[in-house]
C-alpha positions in Angstrom: 104.9 114.7 123.5 103.4 117.8 121.5 100.8 116.3 119.1 102.9 117.4 115.6 101.1 119.2 113.1 101.4 119.2 109.3 100.8 121.3 106.2 100.4 119.1 103.0 100.5 120.9 99.6 99.2 119.1 96.0 100.2 121.5 92.9 100.5 120.1 89.6 102.2 122.7 86.8 103.3 123.5 82.6 105.4 121.3 81.1 106.9 124.0 79.6 107.4 125.9 83.1 108.4 122.6 86.1 112.6 123.6 85.2 111.1 127.1 87.1 109.0 125.7 89.2 111.5 122.7 90.7 113.7 125.5 90.5 111.5 127.7 92.6 111.1 124.9 95.2 114.2 123.6 96.2 116.4 127.5 95.7 113.5 129.4 97.5 110.4 128.3 98.5 111.1 125.3 100.7 113.8 126.6 102.6 112.1 129.4 103.2 109.8 127.9 105.3 111.8 124.7 106.6 114.1 127.1 108.3 111.1 129.1 109.7 110.3 128.3 113.6 108.4 124.6 114.5 109.2 123.2 111.1 111.0 119.6 111.5 110.9 119.3 107.7 109.8 117.9 104.2 109.3 115.1 101.5 108.8 116.7 98.1 107.3 114.3 95.7 105.9 113.9 92.6 103.1 111.5 90.9 104.5 108.2 89.2 101.7 108.5 87.0 102.4 112.3 86.3 105.9 114.3 86.7 104.2 117.3 86.4 102.2 116.5 89.2 103.4 117.6 92.9 102.5 116.4 96.3 104.7 117.5 99.8 104.7 117.0 103.1 105.9 119.7 105.9 105.8 118.1 110.0 105.9 120.3 112.0 106.6 120.9 116.4 102.4 121.0 116.5 99.5 122.3 114.4 99.9 125.5 116.1 103.6 126.7 113.2 100.6 127.2 110.5 99.2 130.0 112.9 102.1 131.4 114.2 103.4 135.3 113.0 106.3 134.2 111.6 105.0 131.5 109.4 101.8 134.3 108.6 104.7 136.5 107.7 105.8 134.5 105.3 102.7 134.0 103.3 101.7 137.5 103.3 105.1 138.7 101.7 105.9 136.8 98.9 109.4 137.0 96.0 108.7 138.1 92.8 109.5 134.5 92.3 107.0 133.2 94.3 104.7 135.8 92.5 105.8 135.1 89.0 105.6 130.9 89.3 102.4 130.4 91.2 100.0 132.5 89.2 101.1 129.5 86.5 100.1 126.8 88.9 97.4 124.3 87.8 95.0 122.3 90.3 96.4 122.9 93.6 95.1 121.6 97.4 96.7 122.4 100.2 95.6 121.6 104.1 97.5 121.7 107.1 96.2 120.1 110.9 97.3 117.7 113.0 98.7 113.5 113.1 96.4 111.1 114.8 98.5 107.8 114.6 102.3 107.0 112.5 103.0 103.5 112.4 106.9 102.4 111.7 109.8 104.9 111.8 111.2 104.7 108.5 110.8 106.5 105.2 110.5 104.9 101.8 111.5 105.9 97.8 107.4 106.0 97.4 104.1 107.3 99.0 100.6 106.2 98.4 98.7 109.4 99.3 94.9 109.3 99.4 92.4 112.5 100.8 90.0 111.5 102.7 86.1 112.9 103.0 84.6 112.1 106.3 83.1 115.1 108.0 81.2 112.9 110.8 83.5 110.2 111.4 84.7 110.0 115.3 88.4 108.1 114.5 89.6 106.6 117.6 93.8 106.6 117.3 93.7 103.3 118.3 91.2 101.2 116.5 93.1 103.6 113.4 96.2 101.8 114.3 95.0 98.4 114.9 93.0 98.5 111.2 96.4 100.6 109.3 99.1 98.2 110.9 97.1 95.5 107.7 99.0 98.4 105.7 102.4 98.2 106.9 102.2 94.3 106.7 101.9 94.4 102.9 105.3 93.7 100.9 107.6 96.5 100.5 105.2 98.8 102.9 107.1 100.2 106.3 105.5 103.5 107.6 101.8 104.9 107.9 100.2 107.8 109.5 96.2 109.4 109.7 96.4 112.6 109.6 93.4 114.6 110.5 93.0 118.5 108.8 91.4 121.3 110.5 89.8 123.6 108.5 90.2 126.7 110.3 93.9 126.7 110.2 93.9 125.3 106.7 91.4 128.5 105.5 93.6 131.5 106.7 94.1 134.1 104.2 97.3 135.0 102.8 98.3 137.3 100.2 99.8 133.6 98.6 96.0 132.5 99.1 94.7 135.6 96.6 96.8 134.1 93.6 95.6 130.6 93.5 91.8 129.5 93.0 89.9 126.7 94.0 89.0 125.2 97.3 92.1 123.8 99.3 91.4 121.6 102.4 87.9 120.0 100.9 88.9 116.7 103.1 88.7 115.8 106.3 91.4 113.4 106.6 94.3 112.3 105.0 96.3 109.1 104.5 100.1 108.7 103.8 101.6 104.7 103.5 105.3 104.7 103.0 106.7 102.3 100.6 110.5 100.8 99.2 108.9 101.0 96.0 106.0 101.9 93.7 104.8 97.8 94.0 104.0 98.5 97.2 102.5 102.1 97.6 100.3 100.2 94.9 99.5 96.7 97.1 98.6 99.7 99.4 96.4 101.6 97.4 94.7 97.9 96.2 94.0 97.7 100.1 92.2 101.0 101.1 88.6 100.1 100.4 89.1 96.7 102.8 91.1 99.4 105.4 89.6 103.5 105.3 86.0 101.7 106.4 87.7 100.9 110.1 90.3 102.9 110.3 88.2 106.2 109.5 84.4 104.9 110.3 82.3 107.3 108.3 84.4 107.9 105.4 82.4 109.0 102.4 85.1 109.3 99.6 88.6 108.8 99.2 91.1 109.5 96.4 94.7 107.8 95.9 98.2 108.8 94.5 101.0 106.8 94.8 104.4 109.4 94.3 107.9 108.8 94.2 110.4 111.3 96.3 112.2 114.3 94.5 113.6 116.1 97.5 113.6 117.4 101.0 115.2 118.9 103.7 115.7 119.3 107.4 116.9 121.9 109.5 118.5 120.3 112.2 121.2 119.7 110.1 121.3 123.3 108.8 121.8 125.4 106.0 124.2 124.9 104.1 127.6 127.4 104.1 
């Protein structure tokens, strides 16, 4: 079985541009990517404590999809709408890479997202799986993914990247915990300090963000007529 890839994005937008931003995402931007070869699905979230702060997670057939010509063509040919909205981005981050561990089968209404800085970590997937199992034993949690950032893929230059500022993907691992409630995601967040040293040895620091799902697309359902 091929190792699945991921593309994760964090983006905040000003209140005056929130409606335009979400219309751009759901009417153009996401579909441009999700129907590109190799993309399997995407979910869009907003932070529970800040509706203007967004997280979205794409799943791909493999990490190489983010280096393939179809996706690079999209990045280097931004639409007029993209050019208009992307320069309005507030705090932004983006990372691509591969999936190391997946526990559980389903999705939740909420996720806990944690960017993990551990540059010298040697993660053993079996040990990480054992450690992360304790998270989905918590009430209202149903799954977890541990993803590894690929700095070379994340750092590929593109026309879109020139419209954004700041360092992207300056972390090594991404943990996404699925929950069926905000309370479930909060419980997972409280457990991070206990679980991460075993799951990702050498963790230096991590952040955390609880989000609720807003929107999703899956290419296997086909485009609307």
